[in-house]
PANU-687850 format. One record per atom (N, C-alpha, C, O, CB): residue in three letters; x, y, z. Coordinates in steps of 0.05 Angstrom, whole numbers, plus 5000, padded with zeros to 4 digits. Each point is the difference from the previous one (the first is absolute). Glycine has a CB too. Example, Ala and Ser with C-alpha at 12.3 -4.5 7.8 and 13.67 -1.06 7.14 Angstrom:
2
ala526448865156ala498250245000ala501850245000ala502150005013ala494149775012ser503150444961ser501650245001ser498550225014ser501050225004ser501449654953
***
This chain:
448
met784757974504met499550135026met497050045004met498750114982met505950125016lys494349685025lys497150025004lys499650145027lys501249945020lys497949634953phe499050615026phe499350155024phe497249925009phe498349934984phe504650465002arg496649625040arg497349935011arg499150235017arg501650135014arg499449374985ser496450555001ser498950205019ser497249915008ser498649894984ser504250494996leu496449675045leu497449945009leu498050194989leu500650234996leu501249585046leu495750094953leu497950184990leu499350205022leu499949935024leu498349714946gly501350605021gly499350215019gly497449955015gly499750095022gly502750234949val495749545016val497549945014val499549704998val500149894978val498050575011ala501549405033ala499849714999ala497349914991ala498050145004ala505349845033leu496649784950leu497549874992leu499749755017leu501949875007leu498550314945ala497149765054ala499549765015ala497149924996ala498350184998ala505349925036leu495849654966leu497249904998leu499049975029leu501449925018leu499449854938cys496750295047cys498849975027cys499749705005cys498949854984cys498750595013ala503349475026ala499649725008ala497149955007ala498650185010ala506149805007ser494449784978ser497249945004ser499350015030ser497650025007ser502449694952val502050275058val499450005028val499650285011val499150045022val503549554983leu498150624979leu499750275009leu497050085001leu498649984980leu506050145001leu494549965042leu497250075003leu499550284992leu501850175004leu497849505033thr498250394953thr498850264993thr501450144977thr498650064980thr500049985067ser504050024954ser501250164979ser503049954999ser501249895018ser495350454987cys504749744972cys502950004996cys500850274989cys499850044975cys500449455018gly500750685024gly501050264990gly498050214994gly500350154982gly503349595000gly494350275033gly498250234995gly497549995017gly499649825016gly502150184938gly496750205043gly497450015014gly500350145026gly502049975014gly496749624964gly499350565029gly500050145026gly497649915016gly498049934989gly504350474990ala498049615047ala497949915017ala498150235006ala500850235001ala502249425019ser494650284985ser498050205008ser500750105028ser500849855017ser495649944954thr503250465032thr500450125027thr497350085012thr499950165018thr504750014968asp493349725003asp497350065011asp499749905028asp501449825009asp496750144945ala500250175061ala499749935028ala499049715004ala500249905022ala498950584987ser499849404970ser498949735002ser502149795005ser499449785010ser496950364961val506249935023val502249805005val500950015029val501649845008val499950204944ser497550155063ser500850015029ser498149835016ser497749954993ser504150515001gly499249445029gly498549825017gly500249714990gly500949964978gly496050425032gly502449435006gly500249724993gly502749895004gly501750135013gly494749954954thr504149695021thr502649865003thr502250144985thr499650074976thr497949505031leu504750475005leu502450124987leu501249804981leu500449775007leu500450525033gln499849804935gln501249834980gln502050154983gln499850244996gln496049505003ile506350114992ile501950104980ile499449844974ile500049765001ile503650375034gln496050014943gln499449874975gln502050094979gln500350244997gln494849725015pro506249854973pro499849715004pro501449915026pro501950125009pro498049834941ala499049845061ala501149895024ala502249804994ala501649935018ala494050135005ala504649854952ala502149824992ala500350024970ala498150094986ala501049595052gly503250244952gly500450004971gly502850084993gly501750035017gly493650094977thr505249894980thr502750064989thr499950254984thr498250044982thr502949475016ile500750675007ile500350244984ile502850004988ile501849875011ile494950395017tyr503749894950tyr502649994986tyr501550275004tyr498850215001tyr499249474966ala504650295035ala501750235003ala499650184976ala499949914977ala503549835050gly496550524978gly499750194979gly497250054990gly499550164982gly505049715005val493549985025val497250044991val498550125024val499749885020val500649724948pro498750655029pro498550135022pro497549845008pro498649914983pro503250535001thr497849535042thr497749855010thr498750165022thr501450125017thr500849444971thr495150445012thr498550145021thr498949815021thr498949794993thr499950564973phe501649725059phe498949855023phe497750175012phe500250245002phe504349535007asn493450094999asn497750135012asn499749905029asn500449775006asn497250264950val501850165062val499649935029val497150095006val499450234998val505649825014thr493349764996thr497250065005thr499249905028thr501449845012thr497650134939gly498750135058gly499049925026gly501350155022gly501850164996gly497149394986gly500350395043gly501250135023gly499650305000gly498050094989gly505449555012arg498450505012arg499850295002arg502750124995arg502049925011arg494250045021thr503950244951thr502550144994thr500750185023thr498250075016thr500849924935pro503550095052pro502349944983pro501049715005pro499749905022pro501550594976tyr500149404981tyr501249735003tyr503050035006tyr501350174989tyr495249634980ser504550025048ser502849985005ser501149774983ser499149775003ser500550425045met502249874933met501049814981met502949925006met501550165010met495350024955ser503949575028ser502749915002ser500649794978ser498149874991ser501950225059ser502549884943ser500949814980ser502449855010ser501750125013ser496650174950ser501749455032ser502349845010ser502550054983ser502249935009ser494649725006asp502950474962asp502350084983asp499350264986asp499050004977asp502549515016ala499050715021ala499250264989ala501650094976ala499350184986ala499349945059thr503749744949thr501550074976thr498749894975thr500350114979thr503949885048leu494249794976leu498649884978leu497150124998leu499250094978leu503549495026ile495950425018ile497350125000ile499950215022ile499349935023ile498649634959pro502750685012pro499750225020pro497150065004pro498450004981pro506150195007val494649875037val497250075005val499950265015val501850085014val497049434988pro499050644993pro499750265015pro499249945029pro498449825005pro500350424952asn502349925061asn499249975028asn500050275014asn502150135002asn499949404999pro495650575007pro497449864999pro498850034972pro500850174984pro498549925065leu498649754946leu498550014975leu497350125007leu498449875014leu504049744965asn497050635012asn497550145006asn497849944980asn497750045006asn505050325015gly498149534956gly498049934980gly499649705000gly500249875021gly501150524951his498149505004his499349724999his501649854977his499349784994his496250335024ser506550024971ser501649874979ser502850124998ser500450235009ser495449674965phe506049955016phe502750104994phe501249834978phe499249774995phe501550395053glu501249954938glu501349874977glu502949955005glu501450165012glu495350064957val504349555022val502849935002val501149934973val498549904982val500849945065asp503350204949asp501449924975asp502549865009asp502150135002asp496050264970pro501849355034pro502249865012pro502449974982pro499749974976pro497149795052pro505750264983pro502349944984pro500549704998pro498549845012pro503550595003asn500049494969asn500649714998asn501249915027asn501950135009asn498949914941pro498249755062pro501149905025pro502749874994pro500349834983pro495150105037ser506650144996ser502749884997ser500249745016ser501649834994ser500450634999val496349515028val500049765017val497349874996val497950145002val505350065032ile496749544961ile497549864996ile499549815023ile501849945016ile498750104934asp497049865051asp499349815022asp501649744997asp500749914978asp494750295024thr505249695021thr501449755001thr498149774995thr497650035006thr505950165025gly497549584960gly498449764997gly498349994975gly498349834998gly501750155050leu500450204933leu498549994975leu501049784982leu502549955000leu496750545004pro499149374981pro500949804981pro501950124980pro500050254995pro495749505010pro506050094982pro502050104981pro498950174978pro501250204992pro501549415018asp494950324979asp498950154977asp497850205009asp498650104983asp502549514988ala498750445055ala497950175009ala500650304993ala502350084996ala496749595041leu498850484962leu500350294996leu501450125024leu499149975023leu496750044949pro506450145024pro501450125022pro498250225013pro499250194987pro505349724991ile494950055048ile498250185014ile501150075027ile501849865010ile494349954966arg503050415035arg500650085027arg497350075014arg498550174991arg506150014996thr494849675035thr497550045013thr500150235021thr501950015016thr497149504977val499150665005val499950245018val497350005014val497949964987val505350304983thr496849785056thr497550015016thr499350295006thr501650155010thr499449405010leu496550534972leu499050275006leu498049985023leu498449815001leu502350344951thr499450045067thr498349995023thr498650285003thr501350204996thr501649455027ala494550344983ala498550245004ala498649995028ala499049795007ala500350274943arg500750165064arg498650025026arg498350254999arg501050224994arg502749535032asp493750224981asp498350234998asp499950155027asp501449925019asp495949854945ala501150445038ala499950175023ala498749865024ala500450095023ala499450304947thr498849395025thr498749865022thr501649765010thr499349865019thr496350284963gly506749805004gly501749775008gly499749764982gly501549815004gly498250365041gln498449824936gln499949774981gln502549994984gln501350204995gln493749845003thr505849714995thr502349964983thr499349834976thr498149835001thr504950215039ala498549994938ala499749844976ala502749984987ala501750175004ala493549974989ser505349644993ser502549964987ser499749894972ser497849904993ser504350025051ala499950114940ala500149904972ala502749884995ala502050115009ala494650234975ser503549445002ser502549874993ser500450034969ser498649874985ser501049795054ile502350504954ile500450074972ile502749904990ile502150045014ile495050374992gln503049474971gln502549904988gln500850204978gln498650054982gln500249465028val503750594993val501150184980val501849834982val502049895009val497850525022ala499549574943ala501449844981ala502050174984ala499450234994ala496749455004arg506150204995arg501950134983arg498850034972arg498649834990arg505349985037asn496750424961asn499150054972asn502149894981asn502450075002asn495150345012phe501649424968phe501949864982phe500550144974phe501249884982phe497349715039leu500650664976leu500650144976leu502950074999leu500850205013leu494549984985thr506349674987thr502950035001thr501150224983thr502450075002thr497849455007gly498250604973gly500950234984gly500949924972gly500149774993gly501250445049tyr499350004943tyr500849964972tyr503050054999tyr501050215010tyr494549944972gly506049665006gly502850044996gly500550124972gly498449954982gly502649675049phe501150534966phe500750104973phe502949964995phe501749995018phe494650354984ser504449634972ser502849974993ser500550144973ser498350004983ser502049565042phe502150554972phe500950124975phe501249784983phe502049875009phe498750595012val498349504955val500849774984val502250074981val502149874999val493349955004ser504350394981ser502050084981ser499550294992ser497950115005ser502649424978asn501550605004asn499550274990asn501450044973asn501949864993asn497850305055ala499350044938ala501150084974ala500250305000ala498350145010ala499749464966cys504250505013cys500750285002cys500150134973cys501249894981cys501350025061ser496350334955ser500250154976ser502650154998ser500950064978ser494249995022thr506249995022thr502750125001thr501749835019thr498949875018thr499350604973pro504449535006pro501749845018pro499550085028pro500250245007pro503349714957pro496049865054pro499550075028pro502650105013pro502249934991pro494149735011pro503450505019pro502450095014pro501549775013pro498849815009pro499050624999ser504849594992ser501749805012ser500050025030ser500350225011ser502649774948thr496849785055thr500050005029thr502649905012thr500450025024thr494749924974gly506649954984gly502549885010gly499649735013gly501849895012gly499950574995ser495849434991ser499449745012ser499749794978ser499150064978ser498650175061thr503049534968thr499749784981thr497549835007thr499749784989thr505350215004ser493350115024ser497649855008ser498149984977ser499750184984ser500849985063asn498149614951asn498049964979asn497250075010asn498049954986asn504849694996thr497050495041thr497450085010thr498750204982thr501350194991thr500349735055val495950034948val498450184982val499050235017val498749965021val500049664948thr501950635023thr499250245015thr498850204980thr501250054979thr502349885056pro494250194971pro498950214983pro502150224997pro501150105020pro494249804995thr505350184960thr502250174994thr499250224981thr498249974984thr504949655023ala498150624996ala499550224983ala500449924971ala502049894993ala499350435043gly496749754947gly500249934972gly499149724993gly500449914977gly503250425020cys495249535022cys499449714996cys497149945005cys498750145016cys506049754996asp494349904975asp497549875007asp500649755015asp501549834991asp496250364968thr501149785065thr500549775017thr497449855005thr498050125008thr505950115014ile496249504972ile497649845005ile499849925029ile502049915012ile498349914941val497350235059val499549925027val497749805000val498050054987val503850405031glu498549334996glu497949805002glu498949995028glu501550005020glu500749734944ile495250265038ile498649995026ile498949725004ile498649904982ile500250595015ser501849395025ser499049735006ser497850035021ser500550065023ser504049734967ala493050165001ala497750045018ala499649745016ala498949804990ala498950524978thr503049695057thr500049765017thr498350055025thr500550205014thr504049664968thr493749965024thr498450025025thr499949725012thr499249814988thr498150584995asn503549605043asn500149745014asn501749794985asn499449775000asn496150335019gly506649994967gly501749824986gly499049924972gly501349844987gly500150005057asn496250274948asn498949924974asn500150234980asn499450235008asn497549455016leu504050274952leu500150204979leu497150064990leu498549814995leu506250044991arg494650405011arg497350084993arg499950084971arg501150214993arg497949945054ala499849694936ala499850064972ala497650184994ala498050005015ala504149564974asn498050594989asn497850174990asn499050195021asn497650055003asn501149584967gln503250495045gln499350215020gln500650274988gln502250044988gln498849645050thr497150514964thr500450274989thr501850165018thr499550035024thr496049954954ile506750115011ile502150155015ile500450274988ile500150034975ile502249535037arg498050655005arg500750274991arg502750085010arg500749965023arg494550164976phe506449994982phe502650105007phe499950315001phe498750124982phe503649484997asp498950535041asp500150295002asp502750095008asp501349895017asp493950124995val505750214974val502550145009val499450165025val498150155000val503649874952val499949945068val499750165025val502150215002val499450235007val498649375015leu504550334973leu502350195003leu502249924981leu500649764996leu498250325052gly502450124940gly502449954983gly499550094972gly497850034991gly503449595038asn501050414956asn500050094972asn499949754982asn502149924989asn500550505023phe495149464985phe499649774983phe497149984992phe498250125013phe505749645008leu495550094958leu497349944991leu499649705000leu501949854999leu497950584974leu497749495027leu499349724998leu498949954972leu498150144991leu500949835058val502149844937val499149934973val498349755001val500949795011val503350424969asp493549805008asp498249774997asp501049834977asp500050094977asp496050165042pro505049504987pro501149844978pro497949924979pro500749924978pro502849915054asn494050194975asn497949924982asn499350224980asn499249944977asn499049775058thr502350544973thr499350234982thr502450174992thr500050144980thr495549865041gly506649994995gly502350174996gly499750285011gly501850164997gly499149574963asn496950335052asn499550265011asn501750055026asn500049825017asn495350184963ala506050225021ala501750075023ala498550225016ala499650224991ala504749664985thr494850045048thr498550195017thr500849965029thr501949855006thr494250144962gly502550155050gly500649975028gly498349785013gly500349945024gly500950544978ser496949404983ser498249805011ser498849834978ser499350114979ser499750195060phe500949444964phe498549844982phe499149755014phe501049925021phe501750254940thr495349705027thr498749765012thr500449764981thr499850034976thr496850265048thr504049484988thr500449764985thr499049765016thr498750055021thr505350144955ala496549565015ala499149775015ala502249795001ala501750004982ala493650085003thr504849765036thr502049795002thr499449784980thr497649954994thr503150165055asp501449764942asp499649774981asp499449755016asp499550015024asp503650204942his496849565020his499349755013his502049915021his499449835017his498250044942asn504850255041asn502049945020asn499950205023asn501749995018asn501249814946gly495250395035gly499850205021gly502150224998gly500750125019gly497549525010ile502750414946ile502150204995ile498850234985ile498649974980ile505049685020ala497050605009ala499350244986ala502650154993ala501850015016ala493650035008thr504650074951thr502550114991thr499650304994thr498050084988thr503449484992ala500650605027ala500150284994ala502850074991ala501949855004ala494450265029ile504050134955ile502650104991ile500550265014ile498350184998ile501449584957ile502650275058ile500750265012ile501950144980ile502149904994ile497449915054arg499750434944arg501550164981arg501250245014arg498550175010arg498649674951val505550185040val501450225013val501350184978val501549894984val499449835058pro498550544958pro501250174979pro503150025003pro501149955022pro494750314977ala505549794979ala502950004999ala501250215018ala502349975008ala497549854946asn498850395052asn501250225016asn499349985029asn500450195015asn499450104945ala499149485049ala499349975028ala502549965017ala501949874992ala493749934995gly504350325037gly502149965020gly499549765017gly497749895001gly503250604999ser501149425015ser499749785019ser498050085021ser500150225011ser504649614980gln493549995016gln497850065018gln498649755008gln500649784990gln498850684990val498749575039val498249785008val497450034984val498850215000val503449765046gly496949804942gly497450004987gly498149835017gly500849815014gly501350244941val495350025044val498049865015val497649964981val499050194988val502550005057phe497549564953phe497549954986phe498149845018phe500949865018phe501550164937arg495050015039arg498049875016arg498649794983arg499550044976arg499850375051ile500149354985ile498549794988ile497349985015ile500049985024ile504249774961thr493650255000thr497449995012thr498449774988thr499849974976thr500250535032asp498949335010asp498149794992asp497350144996asp498750075020asp503949565005val496650414950val497650164994val497549895013val498350165009val503949984948ala497549605044ala497649885010ala499550075029ala497850035009ala502749604958thr501750385049thr499750045029thr500950285008thr499350095022thr501549434984gly500850624978gly501150265008gly502549985017gly501150205007gly494349974991val505549585007val502449965016val502450084983val500149944976val497749685051ser504150524986ser502350094985ser502649975016ser499949975024ser497250354952thr505149695011thr502650005012thr501950184984thr499750024976thr499649515042thr502550604996thr501950174986thr502849875001thr500749875019thr496750544994asn504149634966asn502649874996asn502050214993asn499650164981asn498249415005ala504450445028ala502250194994ala502349864987ala500549765005ala498150515035phe502749874942phe502349894986phe501950234994phe499350245002phe498049394977thr505150305013thr502150204993thr500250054970thr500049804985thr502550065056ile497550394951ile500550074972ile502950084997ile500950185014ile494249974980leu506349714988leu502750074994leu500050244980leu499349964977leu502349565031gly499250715001gly499850244984gly502450064983gly502149875002gly495150315033asn502450014947asn502150094982asn501550235014asn498950215005asn498449664954ser505250085048ser501550205015ser500450264985ser500550215011ser501849425012asn497550354950asn500350244983asn497550164998asn500050224988asn503549554987ala494350135036ala497450134997ala498950115026ala497750085001ala501549634960thr502450285060thr498950085026thr499950305004thr498550105016thr503249485002ser499850574966ser500050295003ser497550124987ser498949894981ser506150115019leu494150225012leu497650144990leu500850244984leu502050135005leu495449705034thr500950234941thr500350244984thr497450154998thr498049884993thr505749914981ala496350475033ala497550164997ala500350184976ala502050134997ala497249855053ile498850034934ile499950174976ile497450164999ile497949875000ile505149804975pro497150605025pro502450165005pro500849995030pro498349945017pro500450364944ser503849775044ser500949995028ser500150285013ser500650025023ser502149594964ser496550604998ser499950265012ser497850174986ser499449964977ser505650025034phe493850195005phe497950184991phe500650285009phe500950055022phe495749584979thr502950574981thr500250285007thr497450144991thr499249994977thr505950005019phe493650145023phe497650154995phe500650305005phe501150075020phe495949544993thr502450564967thr500650295002thr497550165002thr498049954985thr506149984988gly495950265046gly497750175004gly499650204977gly501850044984gly498849915064ala497050174950ala499450194979ala501250275006ala500650154982ala495249615008leu504650315036leu501050265008leu502349975019leu500549795011leu494950414984thr506150025009thr502349995018thr499149975029thr501649945017thr500950354951thr495049765037thr499049995028thr498849735008thr499049975022thr500150524974glu500949314986glu498949745006glu501749784990glu501350024979glu494150185020cys504749575017cys501549774992cys498349824981cys497650025000cys505050005044gly498749824941gly498749834981gly498349785014gly500749915021gly502950184947thr494349835019thr498349785009thr499449824976thr500350094977thr497650195060gly501349474968gly499449834978gly499749715008gly500549925023gly501950394947val496849525011val499649725003val501749854978val500050094977val495349985043gly506049714987gly501549854981gly500049705006gly499649925023gly503350484970asp497549444987asp500249715003asp502949904995asp501450114984asp493849855001phe505649845031phe502649874994phe499649705001phe498249895013phe504350505006phe499349474966phe499949714998phe502449885014phe502250125000phe495349914956val502249735055val502149865014val500649744986val498249834995val500550385049phe503849754948phe500949764986phe502049855017phe501450115017phe497950114938gly500849515040gly501949835014gly499049915027gly497850075008gly505850174968gly498149625039gly499349905026gly497749815000gly499449874980gly502250565037ser497049565005ser497849805004ser497650145011ser500050085024ser503349554984pro494650404976pro497550125011pro498949825023pro500849775002pro498250444953pro499349905062pro498850274998pro501950215009pro501849965017pro493849844990tyr504150444981tyr501650235007tyr498650185021tyr497649985003tyr504550004951asn499550185059asn498950205019asn501550264997asn502450004995asn496349635038ala499950594969ala501250274998ala499150175023ala497650025006ala502649944944gln501850185063gln499450175023gln501450274995gln502350014993gln497249595038ser499050624974ser501150264997ser501350095027ser498949955021ser497750174944ser505750015033ser501350105024ser499150285008ser500850105020ser503149624968asp494450404995asp499150285005asp497050015000asp498749894982asp505550294996pro494649945043pro497150015001pro498750174977pro497649984996pro502849975053asn501250214937asn499050164978asn499949854974asn499150104980asn502750305043val499149354977val499949824977val498549755007val500849865018val503650334964ala493549755004ala498449765005ala500549804978ala500550084977ala496050185047val503549484982val500449804980val498049775005val499549935022val505550194973arg493949784983arg498149775003arg500649804978arg500950084978arg495650225042ala502949454985ala500549794981ala497649984980ala497750005009ala505049745025ile497950264941ile498049944979ile500049704995ile497849884998ile502850584981asn501749425019asn500249714999asn502749915011asn502150024987asn494949964972ala503049945066ala502549925014ala500849724995ala502349925006ala496650405029asn499449524953asn500649714996asn500949934972asn501049784995asn495650135039ala503250294947ala500749944973ala503050034996ala501450105018ala494150064967gln505449754992gln502850044992gln500050134972gln499749864981gln501949745047pro498850664970pro500950195021pro497650095018pro497749984992pro506050174978gly497049935054gly498150135018gly499550294991gly501750124988gly499749575050lys496350414970lys499350284992lys499050155025lys498349905015lys500649954938phe502250395051phe499250175023phe499450284990phe501050094979phe501949635052glu495650424985glu499350294994glu501050175024glu499549935023glu496549934949leu505350365022leu500850195021leu498750274995leu499350074978leu505149695027thr495150385018thr498750264998thr501550205018thr500449945024thr495149834967ala505350464998ala501150225016ala497950224998ala499550124979ala505449765011ala493850195033ala497750174999ala500250255017ala498050155004ala499449454988asn505050465019asn500250235018asn501650224986asn502449994998asn497449725043pro498850514949pro501550214986pro501550185019pro501550174991pro495049824974gly503149985061gly501350185019gly502749905009gly501550155013gly494149985002ile505249624979ile502649895008ile501549894976ile498949834986ile499250065060cys504250214949cys501749914978cys501749775010cys501350025021cys498750444957leu500249335006leu501549765008leu502449964981leu499950084977leu495949715040thr506350104995thr502449944984thr500749715004thr501049925022thr500750564982asn497949364976asn500749715000asn498749865024asn501349845014asn503050264963ser493149965028ser498549845019ser499949714991ser499649954976ser497650465037thr503249405005thr500549724992thr497649825005thr498650015021thr506150064990ile494749764969ile498249785002ile501649744999ile501549964981ile494650304998val503749575041val501549755001val498249784990val497849965010val505050205029val498249694941val498549784988val501449745007val502449974997val496050324965thr500149515049thr501149745007thr498449784988thr497750044992thr504050155051asp499649574954asp498549774991asp499649805022asp500750065023asp501250014931ser497149695040ser499349815021ser502449885014ser499849875021ser496150034954val506550135013val502449875012val502050215010val502249945007val497249674963gly499750655031gly501750205012gly501650174982gly501350195009gly498849525028ala500050234936ala501550184982ala498650274999ala497550015004ala504049594968his500050615023his498850275001his501250184979his502349964991his496649985057thr499650274945thr501050224984thr498550255009thr498249985017thr502849714943thr499650545029thr498850255009thr498950164976thr501049974977thr502050045063val495150154965val498950204981val500050275014val499250025024val497849634953thr504050565010thr500250265013thr498050194988thr499349984976thr505649945033val494250275007val498150204992val501050285007val500750055024val495549624981thr503850514976thr500850285005thr497750184991thr498949974978thr506149925016thr494350315022thr498050194993thr501250285001thr500950095021thr495449624997ser503950434959ser501450254998ser498050234994ser497949964989ser506249804994pro496750495026pro498350234993pro500350074971pro502049934987pro498550255060gly497549964942gly500150084972gly501850254996gly501250105018gly494349714976ser504750274981ser501750234993ser498450264994ser501250214996ser502049474985thr494150305020thr498350234994thr499150145026thr498949875017thr499649914940ala502150485044ala499150145024ala497050045000ala498850024979ala505650225023pro494449765021pro497150035001pro499250294992pro501750185005pro497949465031pro498150414953pro499250284994pro499750175025pro499349905021pro498349934938ala503150435038ala499950185023ala497150035009ala498250014983ala505950245002pro495449765040pro497250035010pro499050294994pro501750184999pro499149485037pro496750374959pro499050284995pro500450185024pro499849905023pro496749914945pro504150445027pro500450195023pro497450035016pro497849964989pro505950284985pro496549845051pro497650055016pro498650254989pro501250174987pro500949625054ala495450244965ala498350224990ala501150275011ala500950015023ala495149684974leu503750524987leu500950275008leu497950125019leu497650014994leu504950054961thr498550035068thr498250125020thr501450245013thr502550025001thr495349545008ala500550635001ala501150245014ala498550035026ala497549965001ala503650274956ser500449835064ser498750035027ser501250245014ser502450035002ser496949475001pro499050685007pro497149994998pro499050064972pro501550114984pro498250025065ser497849814946ser498950054973ser498850284997ser499150084979ser499949435018ser501050655026ser499050274999ser501550175021ser500749905021ser494749954962val505150415010val501350185019val498650275000val498450064981val506149705011thr495950405029thr498850275002thr502350205005thr501649985018thr494049835000leu504450394964leu501950225003leu498450255007leu498950144983leu504449664983gly496550255060gly498150215010gly501150285000gly498550195007gly499649465021ser504450394964ser501150285000ser502050024977ser501049804990ser498350255060cys501250194942cys501950044978cys502849925009cys500850065022cys496350314960gly504449505000gly502749915006gly500149745015gly502249905006gly499150574994gln496449405007gln500049755015gln500749774982gln499350004976gln497350195056ser504849604979ser500749764985ser498949755014ser499550005025ser504750234958ala495449565002ala499249735010ala501449794984ala500550044976ala495050145040ser505149594997ser501449784986ser498349754999ser498549945019ser506050264995val495849654964val498749734998val502249804993val502050074987val493550134998thr504149565023thr501949784995thr498949824977thr497749925001thr503950095047val500049954932val499349844977val501449735001val502449995005val496950434967ile499249365024ile501249734999ile498949864976ile498050084988ile502649905062gly500849804942gly499149844977gly500950114974gly501650194999gly494549675027gly502950034953gly500850084973gly502949944995gly501149815011gly495550554991ser504649794981ser502849954992ser502050125020ser502349924999ser496250084954gly500650175065gly501850125019gly501150274991gly501350145016gly499849414999thr498450534961thr500950264990thr497550174994thr498349924983thr506049884997tyr495550435034tyr497450144999tyr500550294990tyr502150125003tyr496149595035thr499650404950thr499750294994thr497350095010thr498149845002thr505050134957ala496750295046ala497550115011ala499450274986ala501950154994ala498849615051ser496750304951ser499250264989ser497450085012ser498349835008ser504150074948ser497150385046ser497650105012ser498050084978ser500750044977ser501950115064thr494949874968thr497950084981thr500250304993thr499550074977thr497549575042phe503650525001phe500250294996phe502750115008phe501549875014phe493550174993ala505650214984ala502750115004ala500550095028ala502350075006ala497650074947asp498149885064asp500450095027asp501349785018asp500850065023asp495350264972leu504149444995leu501249785015leu502649914986leu500149994975leu495449865042thr506650104998thr502449894989thr500649735013thr499149955023thr502850524969thr499649354994thr500649735010thr502949954998thr501450084981thr494149755005thr505550035034thr502949915000thr500149715007thr498749915020thr502850554994val500049384970val500249715005val502849945010val502050084988val494749824976ser503449955059ser502649915011ser499749715008ser498849945021ser502450544996gly499849344967gly499749725006gly497149924997gly498850024979gly505149995052asn494949894991asn497249934999asn498350205016asn497849935009asn503449584986thr499950745008thr498550215014thr499450224980thr501850104987thr500449785058val495350204954val499150234983val499150225019val498249965017val500449734944thr502650555036thr499350235017thr498350194983thr500850084978thr503449885050ile493550124982ile498150184986ile500050275016ile499650005024ile497549604958thr503350635003thr500250265014thr498150204987thr499850014975thr505049905037arg493850265005arg498450234990arg501750254998arg501350075020arg494449725000phe504250334956phe501550254997phe499350195023phe497750035008phe502449914942ala502150205060ala499550205021ala498950264989ala498950165016ala504849635011gly496650264947gly499050244988gly502350174989gly502349965009gly493750035023pro503650204951pro497350034988pro499349764982pro501749864990pro498850645012asp496849464994asp499149774984asp501050034971asp500150234990asp495949725040pro504549844957pro500650014971pro497550074985pro497849995011pro505949674994pro496650414970pro497650074984pro498149775000pro500749765000pro502050544971gly494849775028gly497949804999gly498349985025gly498049865001gly504849894969gly498150405051gly498549985025gly497550175000gly499650154980gly504749765044pro494150094996pro500249805022pro499649714990pro498849964978pro499650405054phe502549444984phe500049724992phe497949845016phe499250095022phe505749944966pro494349745001pro498049845015pro501049915027pro502449965004pro495749894952ala500150125062ala500849905027ala500649704999ala501649905016ala495650465005ser501649504961ser500449704998ser501649954974ser499050054978ser496749845048gln506750014977gln501749944977gln501149725002gln499249845017gln502050654980ser500649444985ser501149724999ser502950014991ser500850164983ser494649665007val506249995021val502849964992val500249714988val499149815013val502750525022arg499349664941arg500249744987arg502849895003arg502050134995arg494550004972ile503749625043ile502649865004ile500149754981ile498149855000ile502350325049thr501849804936thr500249774982thr502849885001thr502050135006thr494550094964asp503649525023asp502649874996asp500549954970asp501949854993asp497749935052gly498850354938gly500349964971gly498049804989gly499649994976gly505150145028thr494249715014thr498149804991thr497350045014thr497949994987thr505849695004ser496450355035ser497650045016ser499950285011ser502050135003ser497949385008ile497650584995ile499650275011ile498349985026ile498149845001ile502150374952val500649945067val498450025024val499650305006val501950164997val499849395021asn495950534990asn499450285006asn499850055030asn498949845015asn498750194941val503450215052val499850085028val498250255000val500750204987val503949615026ala493250185002ala498350235002ala501150215018ala501049945022ala495149774971val503850554998val501250225016val497850215005val498750104981val506049824999thr495050155045thr498250235008thr501850245008thr501749985018thr494549694997thr503450554972thr501850235005thr498450275000thr497650004994thr506249744984val497750485028val498750264999val499950104972val501949964985val499750145061pro496250034945pro499850084972pro501950224992pro500850014977pro494449875026ser505750305016ser501550234992ser501950085022ser499449995024ser497050164946cys506049945022cys502050105019cys500850274992cys501750125014cys499949424996
***
């Protein structure tokens, strides 16, 4: 079985009849090109499909009115305010009539320019087909380290298969001629396989070799035994020119290896205190299926990123960073390149240790001073903070104190005075919660 594909970028030699350039160069836009006879350059010649070519329009006065007899082959800007434009013609499907049997297939296109003063100029350009026919490839044979999966088919077609090494031959052909000793690079583009260099035995995603005297380059496609059925794509590049083509093929997978397994498949993070949910970072590995893998979290409080999504096994990192929201089996969905999936769950739980009690507020009394201007008079202060349990005592015996909740009442004896009088006019009442003390200044009468 042989497959063919066109090269992504065409090669062509410039015909000797092509004037000025083949695929490049820009025209000067200096004012010196204005005035004089209007011209299109090149005015005649052959250009090749797939090769960019620049046309210059000089003389006359801008803007130019441009037209093409076949705008599908050579599209032109209209109007043209500058003095150059570039075209990249496709392969002509219709060619000129009356060409000799062995002539180069061409399609003649007439370009016309008209300047602002009415001058006209034309060019007759031949668009030639590009004969770069591409590289064909074929799977020659395969050898398996494990028995390949059964397909139920009796076909002898060679197909890259899980657990097998499959030889692929590249036929480097241009214009019907095999190209010997051409440097070729092979690259993996998509799929769970590696390319083995038959000269070194190295299995990588890319290697460079050369065609033999028959124009054949050989590579080995190695598919791991646990790969699932999928499409593989590899690229062939002609190193000398940079021209490349991509080739798609089918990988016959192992039906027993398409399921994915995540290890570990669940995570639980526990907070340090009863008032906070657990946070943390963890890694999990993905086995089976067909890389590359992808992982998406269903919860914004859990982030996941790939450490290596292309390896077998794949490796991912998850992060739960919000201590304010507790999660129960928050789900991360893991998929491979062919749609197989598995899940990883994340739970964040509060801890079992209660947080320490906050320190009590400072002990204060309001007002901080009172005046008892007559015998038997009372005044009250409000106490807050501390432990909430208060006692009060006076400096001298002529004052008495009573505590009720957070209210302390201070009273001056009505008389007769207790022993020790007369008493100072400025005294103090001490209020305490057993730990802190606050004093209330009292101004009173010395004697009753």
